[in-house]
C-alpha positions as CSV (number, residue, x, y, z in Angstrom):
1,X,-16.0,-22.1,-10.6
2,X,-17.3,-25.3,-9.0
3,X,-16.3,-24.9,-5.4
4,X,-14.9,-28.0,-3.7
5,X,-15.9,-28.3,-0.1
6,X,-13.2,-29.1,2.5
7,X,-14.7,-32.5,3.1
8,X,-14.7,-33.3,-0.7
9,X,-11.2,-32.1,-1.0
10,X,-10.1,-34.2,2.0
11,X,-11.8,-37.3,0.6
12,X,-10.2,-36.8,-2.8
13,X,-6.7,-36.4,-1.2
14,X,-7.3,-39.4,1.1
15,X,-8.3,-41.6,-1.9
16,X,-5.3,-40.4,-4.0
17,X,-2.7,-40.9,-1.3
18,X,-4.2,-43.8,0.8
19,X,-4.2,-41.7,3.9
20,X,-6.9,-41.8,6.6
21,X,-9.8,-39.4,5.7
22,X,-10.3,-38.1,9.3
23,X,-6.6,-37.3,9.7
24,X,-6.5,-35.5,6.3
25,X,-9.7,-33.5,7.1
26,X,-8.4,-32.5,10.6
27,X,-5.1,-31.4,9.2
28,X,-6.8,-29.3,6.5
29,X,-9.2,-27.7,9.0
30,X,-6.2,-26.6,11.2
31,X,-4.5,-25.3,8.0
32,X,-7.5,-23.2,7.2
33,X,-7.6,-21.8,10.7
34,X,-3.9,-20.9,10.6
35,X,-4.4,-19.3,7.2
36,X,-7.3,-17.2,8.3
37,X,-5.5,-16.1,11.5
38,X,-2.4,-15.0,9.5
39,X,-4.4,-13.0,7.0
40,X,-6.9,-11.5,9.4
41,X,-4.7,-8.6,10.8
42,X,-4.1,-7.4,7.2
43,X,-7.9,-7.1,6.8
44,X,-8.5,-5.4,10.1
45,X,-10.2,-8.5,11.4
46,X,-13.2,-7.5,9.3
47,X,-14.9,-9.4,6.5
48,X,-14.8,-12.9,5.1
49,X,-11.6,-14.9,4.5
50,X,-12.7,-17.9,2.5
51,X,-9.7,-20.3,2.2
52,X,-11.5,-22.4,-0.4
53,X,-11.0,-19.7,-3.0
54,X,-7.3,-19.3,-2.3
55,X,-4.8,-20.8,-4.9
56,X,-1.1,-21.0,-4.5
57,X,1.2,-21.3,-7.5
58,X,4.9,-22.4,-7.3
59,X,7.0,-21.4,-10.3
60,X,9.3,-23.8,-12.0
61,X,13.0,-23.2,-11.5
62,X,14.2,-20.5,-13.9
63,X,10.8,-18.9,-14.4
64,X,10.6,-15.3,-13.0
65,X,7.8,-13.0,-12.4
66,X,7.5,-9.7,-10.4
67,X,3.8,-10.4,-9.9
68,X,3.1,-11.5,-6.3
69,X,-0.6,-12.4,-6.7
70,X,-3.8,-11.8,-8.6
71,X,-7.5,-11.9,-8.1
72,X,-9.9,-13.3,-10.7
73,X,-13.5,-11.9,-10.7
74,X,-16.3,-14.5,-10.4
75,X,-17.6,-13.4,-13.8
76,X,-14.3,-13.8,-15.6
77,X,-14.0,-16.2,-18.6
78,X,-10.3,-15.9,-19.0
79,X,-8.7,-19.3,-18.5
80,X,-5.1,-18.3,-18.0
81,X,-3.0,-15.3,-16.9
82,X,0.5,-14.8,-18.3
83,X,2.6,-14.0,-15.2
84,X,5.7,-14.0,-17.3
85,X,4.6,-10.7,-18.8
86,X,5.4,-9.1,-15.4
87,X,9.0,-10.3,-15.5
88,X,11.8,-7.8,-16.0
89,X,13.2,-9.7,-19.0
90,X,11.0,-9.0,-22.0
91,X,9.6,-11.9,-23.9
92,X,9.2,-14.2,-20.9
93,X,5.9,-16.1,-20.9
94,X,4.4,-18.4,-18.3
95,X,0.7,-19.2,-18.0
96,X,-1.1,-19.9,-14.7
97,X,-4.7,-21.0,-14.4
98,X,-7.1,-18.1,-13.8
99,X,-10.1,-19.7,-12.1
100,X,-13.1,-17.4,-11.8
101,X,-13.8,-16.3,-8.3
102,X,-10.3,-17.1,-6.8
103,X,-7.5,-15.2,-5.1
104,X,-4.0,-16.3,-6.1
105,X,-0.5,-16.0,-4.7
106,X,2.7,-16.8,-6.5
107,X,5.8,-18.4,-5.1
108,X,7.6,-16.4,-2.3
109,X,5.0,-13.7,-2.9
110,X,2.5,-15.7,-0.9
111,X,2.6,-13.6,2.3
112,X,-0.4,-12.7,4.5
113,X,-0.1,-9.2,3.1
114,X,-0.4,-10.4,-0.5
115,X,-3.3,-12.7,0.3
116,X,-5.2,-9.8,2.0
117,X,-4.5,-7.6,-1.0
118,X,-6.0,-10.1,-3.3
119,X,-9.0,-10.7,-1.1
120,X,-9.6,-6.9,-1.1
121,X,-9.8,-7.0,-4.9
122,X,-12.1,-10.1,-4.8
123,X,-14.5,-8.5,-2.2
124,X,-14.5,-5.1,-4.0
125,X,-12.9,-3.3,-1.1
126,X,-10.6,-1.7,-3.6
127,X,-13.8,0.0,-5.0
128,X,-15.3,1.1,-1.8
129,X,-14.9,4.8,-2.6
130,X,-16.4,4.3,-6.0
131,X,-19.4,2.5,-4.6
132,X,-19.8,5.4,-2.1
133,X,-19.5,8.0,-5.0
134,X,-22.2,6.3,-7.0
135,X,-24.5,4.5,-4.7
136,X,-27.8,2.9,-5.9
137,X,-29.7,5.6,-4.0
138,X,-28.4,8.1,-6.5
139,X,-27.0,10.4,-3.7
140,X,-23.6,11.0,-5.3
141,X,-20.5,11.7,-3.2
142,X,-18.0,13.6,-5.3
143,X,-15.4,13.8,-2.5
144,X,-15.3,10.0,-2.6
145,X,-15.1,10.0,-6.4
146,X,-12.3,12.6,-6.6
147,X,-10.3,10.7,-4.0
148,X,-10.8,7.4,-5.8
149,X,-9.6,8.8,-9.1
150,X,-6.9,11.1,-7.6
151,X,-4.1,9.7,-9.7
152,X,-6.2,8.8,-12.8
153,X,-9.2,6.6,-13.5
154,X,-7.5,3.7,-15.3
155,X,-5.6,2.2,-12.5
156,X,-7.7,3.6,-9.6
157,X,-8.8,0.2,-8.1
158,X,-5.2,-1.0,-7.9
159,X,-4.1,2.3,-6.3
160,X,-6.9,2.1,-3.8
161,X,-6.0,-1.5,-3.0
162,X,-2.4,-0.2,-2.2
163,X,-3.9,2.4,0.1
164,X,-5.6,-0.4,2.0
165,X,-2.3,-2.2,2.1
166,X,-0.8,0.9,3.8
167,X,-3.6,1.2,6.2
168,X,-3.3,-2.4,7.3
169,X,0.5,-2.9,7.2
170,X,1.8,-4.6,10.3
171,X,5.4,-3.4,10.1
172,X,7.3,-0.5,8.6
173,X,8.9,-2.6,5.8
174,X,5.5,-3.5,4.4
175,X,4.9,0.2,3.6
176,X,7.6,0.5,1.0
177,X,6.0,-1.4,-1.9
178,X,2.5,0.1,-1.8
179,X,3.9,3.6,-1.2
180,X,6.3,3.4,-4.1
181,X,3.6,1.9,-6.4
182,X,1.3,4.9,-5.6
183,X,4.2,7.4,-5.9
184,X,5.0,6.1,-9.4
185,X,1.4,6.4,-10.4
186,X,1.4,10.0,-9.1
187,X,4.5,10.8,-11.0
188,X,2.9,9.5,-14.2
189,X,-0.3,11.5,-13.5
190,X,1.8,14.6,-12.9
191,X,3.7,14.1,-16.2
192,X,0.3,14.0,-18.0
193,X,-0.7,17.3,-16.3
194,X,2.7,18.9,-17.2
195,X,2.1,18.0,-20.8
196,X,-1.4,19.6,-20.6
197,X,0.1,22.8,-19.0
198,X,2.7,23.1,-21.7
199,X,0.1,22.6,-24.4
200,X,-1.8,25.7,-23.1
201,X,1.5,27.7,-22.7
202,X,1.0,27.6,-18.9
203,X,4.7,27.4,-18.2
204,X,4.4,28.5,-14.5
205,X,2.0,25.6,-13.8
206,X,4.2,23.2,-15.7
207,X,7.2,24.1,-13.6
208,X,5.3,23.8,-10.4
209,X,4.1,20.3,-11.3
210,X,7.5,19.3,-12.5
211,X,9.0,20.4,-9.2
212,X,6.5,18.3,-7.3
213,X,7.2,15.3,-9.5
214,X,10.9,15.6,-9.0
215,X,10.5,15.9,-5.3
216,X,8.4,12.6,-5.2
217,X,11.0,10.8,-7.4
218,X,13.9,11.9,-5.3
219,X,12.4,11.3,-1.8
220,X,10.1,8.3,-2.4
221,X,11.6,6.4,-5.3
222,X,15.3,7.2,-5.0
223,X,15.6,7.8,-1.3
224,X,12.7,6.1,0.6
225,X,13.7,6.7,4.2
226,X,11.1,5.9,6.9
227,X,10.6,9.7,7.4
228,X,10.0,10.3,3.7
229,X,7.5,7.4,3.5
230,X,5.6,8.6,6.6
231,X,5.5,12.2,5.2
232,X,4.2,10.9,1.9
233,X,1.4,9.0,3.6
234,X,0.4,12.0,5.7
235,X,0.5,14.5,2.9
236,X,-0.1,13.1,-0.6
237,X,-2.5,10.4,0.7
238,X,-4.2,12.4,3.4
239,X,-7.5,13.1,1.4
240,X,-7.8,9.4,0.4
241,X,-7.4,8.3,4.0
242,X,-9.9,10.9,5.2
243,X,-12.5,9.3,2.9
244,X,-11.6,5.8,4.0
245,X,-11.9,6.9,7.6
246,X,-15.5,8.1,6.8
247,X,-16.2,4.6,5.7
248,X,-14.8,3.1,8.9
249,X,-12.2,1.2,6.9
250,X,-9.8,-0.7,9.1
251,X,-6.3,0.6,10.0
252,X,-3.5,-1.1,11.9
253,X,-1.8,0.2,15.0
254,X,1.3,1.1,12.8
255,X,-0.9,3.2,10.6
256,X,-2.6,4.9,13.5
257,X,0.8,5.8,15.0
258,X,2.0,7.3,11.8
259,X,-1.1,9.5,11.4
260,X,-1.3,10.3,15.1
261,X,2.4,11.4,15.2
262,X,1.7,13.7,12.3
263,X,-1.3,15.2,14.0
264,X,0.8,15.9,17.1
265,X,3.5,17.6,14.9
266,X,0.9,19.7,13.2
267,X,-0.6,20.8,16.5
268,X,2.9,21.7,17.8
269,X,3.6,23.8,14.7
270,X,0.3,25.5,15.0
271,X,0.8,26.2,18.7
272,X,4.3,27.6,18.0
273,X,3.0,29.8,15.3
274,X,0.2,31.1,17.5
275,X,2.6,31.8,20.3
276,X,4.9,33.7,17.9
277,X,1.9,35.8,16.8
278,X,1.4,37.0,20.4
279,X,5.0,38.0,20.9
């Protein structure tokens, strides 16, 4: 991708519209600053936020897509992405340009949280645990690898990107989408494990896994209360977040409060159990 500088872009727009170049440039500079300030909290105020690689796509009236955004690697040679394939109605098709090395947001999905999610993909933050598991030094970290692939290898980068979304969420409503995405991935993973258990006649294990799958479906997919969401983060995602904590990965005040409250509850339970043992 041939990156256009802010000055070049301002000059092009000024020539196309007849506007004053300095005014266009100043407005664009302020726009970039506002953009960076909006996205920064969702990235823990860490790392680069390069506005020049951001692309916004408005969809024509009548075109639907459940996809909020996408990131295109710098090595990609794919010219277009079919966002219509993400629509609920099968057969929909709508192509958007897929410029190499860009982060993209679509229509009303263009929120600071979406932009941060796509930057995480672009800067390989979604593969931080994988990079830790297999560093160039050759000192493998299997805890990092097992956490990264906890719900399967195929979709691991996207799942890990959702974990980062959870860690940097700024309000409770922003937790629902990433938590449910991961929960659905876990259910699918459990279903595969159930099939394996049945294939070896391990009925007891299959029933155990099925019970866990049903619990997640009922409490996270069908009845996602704030308590259920917080419990899921503190239990099912605990090992993943332990590994991200080791890396010093950012976390919002909201996330800290969720984990801290859980720690207090666990300490209270332990203290109560210890007291009862003395009675």
